[in-house]
C-alpha positions in Angstrom: 44.2 23.1 -16.7 45.7 26.6 -16.7 49.0 24.8 -16.1 48.7 22.9 -19.4 47.8 26.1 -21.3 50.5 28.2 -19.7 53.1 25.4 -20.3 52.3 25.4 -24.0 51.5 29.1 -24.5 47.9 28.4 -25.3 45.6 31.4 -24.8 42.3 29.7 -25.6 40.8 29.0 -22.2 37.8 29.7 -20.1 38.7 33.4 -19.8 38.0 33.8 -23.5 34.4 33.0 -22.9 34.0 36.5 -21.4 35.2 38.1 -24.6 32.3 40.0 -26.3 32.6 38.1 -29.5 32.2 34.8 -27.6 29.3 35.9 -25.3 27.2 37.3 -28.2 27.2 34.0 -30.2 24.3 32.8 -32.2 24.5 29.2 -31.0 27.2 27.6 -29.0 27.7 23.8 -29.4 30.0 21.4 -27.6 31.8 18.1 -27.9 34.1 16.0 -25.9 37.7 15.5 -27.0 40.1 13.0 -25.5 43.7 13.3 -26.4 44.7 9.7 -25.8 47.7 8.4 -23.8 50.0 8.1 -26.8 49.5 11.8 -27.7 49.6 13.0 -24.1 52.9 11.2 -23.4 54.5 13.1 -26.3 54.6 16.8 -25.3 55.4 18.0 -28.8 52.4 16.2 -30.4 50.1 17.3 -27.5 51.1 20.9 -27.9 50.6 20.9 -31.7 47.1 19.4 -31.3 46.2 22.0 -28.6 47.3 24.8 -30.9 45.3 23.3 -33.8 42.2 23.3 -31.5 42.7 26.9 -30.8 43.4 27.8 -34.4 40.1 26.1 -35.5 38.1 28.5 -33.2 37.3 26.1 -30.3 37.0 27.4 -26.8 37.9 25.0 -24.0 34.9 24.9 -21.7 36.4 22.4 -19.3 39.4 20.2 -19.2 41.4 17.8 -17.0 44.2 15.3 -17.2 43.3 12.0 -15.8 44.1 8.3 -15.9 41.6 5.4 -15.7 41.8 2.0 -14.2 40.4 -0.8 -16.2 36.9 -0.6 -14.8 36.6 3.1 -15.6 37.7 2.5 -19.2 35.3 -0.4 -19.5 32.4 1.8 -18.3 33.3 4.6 -20.8 33.6 2.2 -23.7 30.6 0.0 -22.6 28.9 0.5 -26.0 31.8 -1.4 -27.6 31.5 -4.4 -25.2 30.8 -7.0 -27.9 33.2 -5.7 -30.4 36.6 -7.3 -31.1 38.6 -4.2 -30.4 37.0 -3.3 -27.0 39.6 -5.2 -24.9 42.5 -3.6 -26.7 40.9 -0.1 -26.4 40.3 -0.6 -22.6 43.8 -1.7 -22.0 45.2 1.2 -24.0 43.0 3.9 -22.3 44.0 2.5 -18.9 47.7 2.5 -19.7 48.5 6.1 -18.9 47.3 9.7 -18.5 45.2 11.4 -21.1 43.8 14.9 -21.6 40.0 15.3 -21.6 38.6 18.6 -23.0 35.1 19.9 -23.5 35.3 22.0 -26.7 32.8 24.7 -27.5 32.4 26.3 -30.9 30.2 29.1 -32.1 30.2 29.1 -35.8 30.1 25.5 -36.7 28.6 22.3 -35.1 31.3 21.2 -32.6 30.7 17.5 -32.9 31.2 17.1 -36.7 33.9 19.8 -36.7 36.0 17.9 -34.1 35.4 14.5 -35.7 36.5 16.0 -39.1 39.6 17.3 -37.5 40.3 13.9 -36.0 39.8 12.1 -39.3 39.1 8.4 -40.0 39.4 6.0 -37.0 41.8 3.8 -39.0 45.0 5.8 -39.3 46.1 4.2 -42.6 42.8 5.4 -44.1 43.3 8.9 -42.6 46.8 9.1 -44.0 45.5 8.2 -47.4 42.3 10.2 -47.6 42.7 13.0 -45.1 46.5 13.5 -44.6 46.1 16.8 -42.6 43.8 15.2 -40.0 45.0 14.6 -36.4 44.9 10.8 -36.7 46.8 10.9 -40.0 49.6 13.0 -38.5 49.7 11.6 -34.9 47.9 8.3 -34.8 49.8 5.0 -34.6 47.1 2.4 -35.1 43.3 1.9 -35.0 43.4 1.9 -31.2 46.3 4.3 -30.6 44.7 6.8 -32.9 45.5 10.0 -31.0 42.0 11.1 -30.1 38.4 10.5 -29.4 35.3 12.6 -30.2 31.7 12.3 -29.2 29.6 11.0 -32.1 26.3 12.6 -31.0 24.9 15.1 -28.6 23.5 12.2 -26.5 27.0 10.6 -26.4 28.5 14.0 -25.4 26.3 14.3 -22.4 26.8 10.7 -21.3 30.6 10.9 -21.8 31.0 14.2 -20.1 29.0 13.0 -17.1 31.5 10.2 -16.6 34.6 12.4 -16.9 33.2 15.6 -15.3 30.6 14.3 -12.8 30.4 17.6 -10.9 30.1 19.8 -14.0 26.9 20.7 -15.8 27.3 21.3 -19.5 23.8 22.5 -19.9 24.2 25.1 -17.2 27.6 26.2 -18.7 25.8 26.7 -22.1 22.9 28.5 -20.5 25.2 31.0 -18.8 26.7 31.9 -22.2 23.5 32.3 -24.2 
């Protein structure tokens, strides 16, 4: 993780959590962000999104680069099993490496803030209605749409347990309260 930050000159990492302005927060909230294989394969896009995350005041609580086989992607996207796009999404998410990040924010709710930064799932709609969003700028299609964000606190805990099975988000939050 520090290798990714060092490579791109990103300063927003776990060490920032020890900064007084971060430890004296009113309420810290978190979300899961996935920078999908299409973005991770393009270092310029990946770097720009990481800098945007930092600029928007997020702290990276945990991160890793990983790749999934088909069964891991199917488990993560299990809720979409009956939907027409699930097969395409599973194939795409198991096609290469991606960057998973747990993002924490102290002045705004992390889940809606990250989802707003992502923009509409459908890239054409994002380009039309929210041209400065991540999906408008870096998304290619409805599936290859640059990123993922948890849609609720329940989803956040479920998703992070799949990606970071040995990490306890509630404990991390408790240690920063």
